[in-house]
C-alpha positions as CSV (number, residue, x, y, z in Angstrom):
1,X,-45.5,-20.4,65.0
2,X,-43.6,-17.1,64.4
3,X,-40.7,-18.4,66.5
4,X,-40.5,-21.6,64.5
5,X,-40.5,-19.6,61.2
6,X,-37.7,-17.4,62.5
7,X,-35.7,-20.5,63.6
8,X,-36.1,-22.1,60.2
9,X,-35.0,-19.0,58.5
10,X,-31.9,-18.8,60.8
11,X,-31.0,-22.4,60.0
12,X,-31.4,-21.9,56.3
13,X,-29.3,-18.8,56.4
14,X,-26.6,-20.6,58.4
15,X,-26.5,-23.5,56.0
16,X,-26.3,-21.2,53.0
17,X,-23.4,-19.3,54.6
18,X,-21.6,-22.5,55.4
19,X,-22.1,-23.8,51.9
20,X,-20.7,-20.5,50.5
21,X,-17.7,-20.6,52.8
22,X,-16.9,-24.2,51.9
23,X,-16.9,-23.4,48.2
24,X,-14.2,-20.8,48.1
25,X,-12.0,-22.5,45.6
26,X,-13.5,-21.3,42.4
27,X,-16.8,-22.6,43.5
28,X,-15.4,-25.9,44.8
29,X,-14.6,-27.3,48.3
30,X,-10.8,-27.6,47.7
31,X,-8.1,-27.1,45.1
32,X,-5.8,-29.8,43.9
33,X,-2.6,-29.0,42.0
34,X,-0.6,-31.7,40.2
35,X,3.0,-30.8,39.7
36,X,5.8,-32.8,38.0
37,X,9.4,-31.9,38.5
38,X,12.6,-32.1,36.4
39,X,11.3,-32.4,32.8
40,X,11.3,-36.1,32.8
41,X,10.5,-38.0,29.5
42,X,8.1,-40.2,31.5
43,X,6.0,-37.1,32.1
44,X,5.5,-36.8,28.4
45,X,5.1,-40.5,27.8
46,X,3.1,-41.6,30.9
47,X,1.5,-38.6,32.7
48,X,0.4,-36.2,30.0
49,X,-1.6,-38.8,27.9
50,X,-3.7,-39.7,31.0
51,X,-4.1,-36.1,32.0
52,X,-5.3,-35.2,28.5
53,X,-7.6,-38.2,28.3
54,X,-9.4,-36.9,31.5
55,X,-9.2,-33.2,30.6
56,X,-7.0,-32.4,33.7
57,X,-4.4,-29.7,33.5
58,X,-1.1,-29.9,35.4
59,X,2.1,-28.0,36.1
60,X,5.5,-29.1,34.9
61,X,8.6,-27.6,36.5
62,X,11.3,-27.6,33.9
63,X,15.1,-27.2,34.0
64,X,16.6,-26.4,30.7
65,X,19.7,-28.4,31.4
66,X,18.0,-31.8,31.7
67,X,18.0,-34.2,28.8
68,X,14.3,-34.7,29.1
69,X,13.9,-31.0,28.3
70,X,16.6,-30.7,25.7
71,X,15.5,-33.7,23.7
72,X,11.8,-33.0,23.8
73,X,11.3,-29.3,23.2
74,X,8.5,-29.7,20.6
75,X,6.6,-32.0,22.9
76,X,6.8,-29.5,25.8
77,X,5.6,-26.9,23.5
78,X,2.6,-29.1,22.6
79,X,2.0,-29.7,26.3
80,X,1.7,-25.9,26.8
81,X,-0.7,-25.7,23.8
82,X,-2.8,-28.3,25.4
83,X,-3.2,-26.1,28.5
84,X,-0.6,-27.4,30.9
85,X,1.7,-25.0,32.7
86,X,5.4,-24.8,31.9
87,X,7.1,-23.5,35.0
88,X,10.5,-22.5,36.3
89,X,12.7,-25.0,38.1
90,X,15.9,-23.0,37.3
91,X,18.3,-23.5,34.4
92,X,20.7,-26.1,36.0
93,X,18.8,-27.3,39.0
94,X,21.5,-26.6,41.6
95,X,21.1,-28.0,45.1
96,X,22.9,-27.4,48.4
97,X,25.7,-29.9,48.3
98,X,27.5,-29.4,51.7
99,X,24.8,-31.2,53.7
100,X,24.3,-34.8,54.9
101,X,22.9,-37.0,52.1
102,X,23.8,-34.6,49.4
103,X,27.0,-36.3,48.2
104,X,25.4,-36.9,44.8
105,X,25.4,-33.1,44.1
106,X,28.0,-32.3,41.5
107,X,30.5,-29.5,42.5
108,X,29.4,-27.3,39.6
109,X,25.8,-27.7,40.6
110,X,26.4,-27.0,44.3
111,X,24.1,-24.2,45.3
112,X,26.2,-23.5,48.4
113,X,28.9,-22.3,46.0
114,X,26.5,-20.0,44.1
115,X,26.1,-16.3,44.6
116,X,22.5,-14.9,44.8
117,X,23.2,-13.0,41.6
118,X,24.1,-16.2,39.7
119,X,20.9,-17.8,40.9
120,X,18.9,-14.8,39.9
121,X,20.4,-14.7,36.5
122,X,19.7,-18.4,35.9
123,X,16.1,-18.1,37.1
124,X,15.4,-15.2,34.8
125,X,17.1,-16.9,31.9
126,X,14.8,-19.9,32.4
127,X,11.8,-17.6,32.2
128,X,13.1,-16.4,28.8
129,X,13.6,-20.0,27.7
130,X,10.1,-21.0,28.7
131,X,8.6,-17.9,27.0
132,X,10.0,-19.1,23.7
133,X,7.8,-22.2,24.1
134,X,4.5,-20.9,25.3
135,X,4.7,-17.1,24.8
136,X,3.7,-16.5,28.4
137,X,5.2,-13.9,30.7
138,X,3.5,-14.9,34.0
139,X,5.4,-17.7,35.6
140,X,5.6,-19.8,38.8
141,X,8.8,-21.2,40.5
142,X,9.7,-24.4,42.4
143,X,12.8,-24.5,44.6
144,X,15.2,-27.2,43.5
145,X,15.6,-29.8,46.3
146,X,13.5,-27.5,48.4
147,X,16.5,-25.3,49.1
148,X,15.5,-21.7,49.7
149,X,18.6,-19.9,50.8
150,X,22.1,-19.1,49.5
151,X,24.5,-18.0,52.3
152,X,21.6,-17.4,54.6
153,X,19.8,-15.2,52.0
154,X,16.4,-16.1,50.7
155,X,17.2,-15.8,47.0
156,X,13.6,-15.9,45.8
157,X,13.1,-12.5,47.4
158,X,15.4,-10.9,44.9
159,X,13.2,-12.1,42.0
160,X,9.8,-12.3,43.6
161,X,8.4,-9.7,41.3
162,X,9.2,-11.9,38.3
163,X,6.9,-14.7,39.6
164,X,3.3,-15.2,40.6
165,X,4.2,-17.7,43.4
166,X,6.7,-20.3,44.4
167,X,6.2,-24.0,45.4
168,X,8.2,-25.4,48.2
169,X,8.5,-29.0,49.6
170,X,6.9,-28.7,53.1
171,X,4.1,-31.3,53.4
172,X,1.2,-29.1,54.3
173,X,-2.3,-28.1,53.2
174,X,-3.4,-24.5,53.6
175,X,-6.7,-22.6,53.6
176,X,-7.3,-19.9,51.0
177,X,-6.6,-17.2,53.6
178,X,-3.3,-18.7,54.8
179,X,-1.2,-19.0,51.7
180,X,2.4,-17.8,51.7
181,X,3.0,-17.1,48.0
182,X,6.8,-17.3,48.4
183,X,6.6,-20.9,49.6
184,X,3.4,-22.9,49.1
185,X,3.9,-26.4,50.5
186,X,3.5,-29.7,48.6
187,X,3.4,-33.4,49.2
188,X,6.3,-35.3,47.6
189,X,5.1,-38.6,46.3
190,X,7.4,-41.7,46.5
191,X,5.8,-45.1,46.4
192,X,2.4,-44.1,47.8
193,X,-0.6,-46.0,46.7
194,X,-3.6,-44.5,44.9
195,X,-5.6,-44.9,48.1
196,X,-3.1,-43.0,50.2
197,X,-3.0,-40.2,47.7
198,X,-6.8,-40.1,47.5
199,X,-6.9,-39.9,51.3
200,X,-4.9,-36.7,51.1
201,X,-7.5,-35.3,48.7
202,X,-10.3,-36.2,51.1
203,X,-8.5,-34.4,53.8
204,X,-8.3,-31.3,51.6
205,X,-12.0,-31.6,50.8
206,X,-12.9,-31.8,54.5
207,X,-10.7,-28.9,55.5
208,X,-11.4,-26.7,52.4
209,X,-7.7,-26.5,51.6
210,X,-5.3,-26.5,48.7
211,X,-3.4,-29.7,48.1
212,X,-0.3,-29.7,45.9
213,X,1.2,-33.0,44.7
214,X,4.8,-33.2,43.8
215,X,5.7,-36.0,41.4
216,X,9.0,-37.0,39.9
217,X,9.0,-40.5,38.3
218,X,5.7,-41.7,37.0
219,X,6.0,-45.3,36.1
220,X,9.8,-45.0,36.4
221,X,12.3,-42.4,35.2
222,X,13.5,-41.3,38.7
223,X,14.5,-42.7,42.1
224,X,11.5,-40.9,43.6
225,X,8.6,-42.7,41.8
226,X,5.0,-43.5,41.8
227,X,3.6,-46.5,40.0
228,X,1.7,-45.5,36.9
229,X,-1.4,-47.5,37.9
230,X,-1.5,-45.8,41.3
231,X,-1.0,-42.3,39.8
232,X,-3.9,-43.1,37.4
233,X,-6.1,-44.1,40.3
234,X,-5.6,-40.6,41.8
235,X,-6.4,-38.9,38.5
236,X,-9.6,-40.9,38.0
237,X,-10.8,-40.0,41.5
238,X,-10.1,-36.3,40.8
239,X,-12.1,-36.6,37.6
240,X,-15.0,-38.3,39.3
241,X,-15.2,-35.6,41.9
242,X,-14.9,-32.4,39.9
243,X,-18.1,-31.1,41.4
244,X,-16.2,-30.6,44.7
245,X,-12.6,-30.5,43.6
246,X,-11.0,-27.8,41.5
247,X,-8.0,-29.3,39.6
248,X,-5.9,-26.6,38.0
249,X,-2.3,-25.7,37.3
250,X,-0.4,-24.0,40.1
251,X,-0.4,-20.6,38.3
252,X,-4.2,-20.6,37.9
253,X,-4.8,-21.4,41.5
254,X,-2.4,-18.8,42.9
255,X,-3.7,-16.1,40.5
256,X,-7.2,-16.9,41.6
257,X,-6.4,-16.5,45.3
258,X,-4.5,-13.2,44.7
259,X,-7.4,-11.8,42.6
260,X,-9.9,-12.7,45.3
261,X,-7.7,-11.2,48.0
262,X,-7.8,-7.9,46.1
263,X,-11.6,-8.0,45.8
264,X,-12.0,-8.5,49.5
265,X,-9.9,-5.5,50.4
């Protein structure tokens, strides 16, 4: 009888430990971050109203040069007031132009012709610009076109102290102990169905990982696009499973991970 009691106690202890280990993301099984790039007007018209209706908060990577930013400054300010993250996507969104498939890059926006100092200055100027909208100093960054180097130099390293973390474009999910804060991967969405995106979320739930979505067009507005109805299917699934899924802006998730790493030292 005593052996049976000890066995039961062992099983209960193991189950409690397993439950605690699988709830590392702010008490949830996984974290999902919704990010939207390039300050598109469709983000304001299509994405934010649905997000707000479901009380979900997202991250918007803005470039000050784009018309969708310039023509909607009060609306971006309102988005920040509603709890969404305004994040740094550089001032002019330069991309490496001397590579196959990059013929569309304008010469003046060709990152291969930039100096690291020019990039640093434009990133810091964007932080100043965003602070005028939301009053915040803490900021995250997303690499334009996923390009991380200028002349072989990792330019983010020169301004790493100005940011909490950076989002890259590698399609990967990571556990809370495996994050590289200078380049956290994301899944770029282009034409996927709601079911396909939900399957990614289920994978994150099963593996106790962070999943970052990268959206451009939402119901139009960009050549990389997700249909609005499919986008909304994903959001409804996330809302229905908030007991297991922590949905938060990129900055909140990365700040949480860093704070917990400090506690564990």
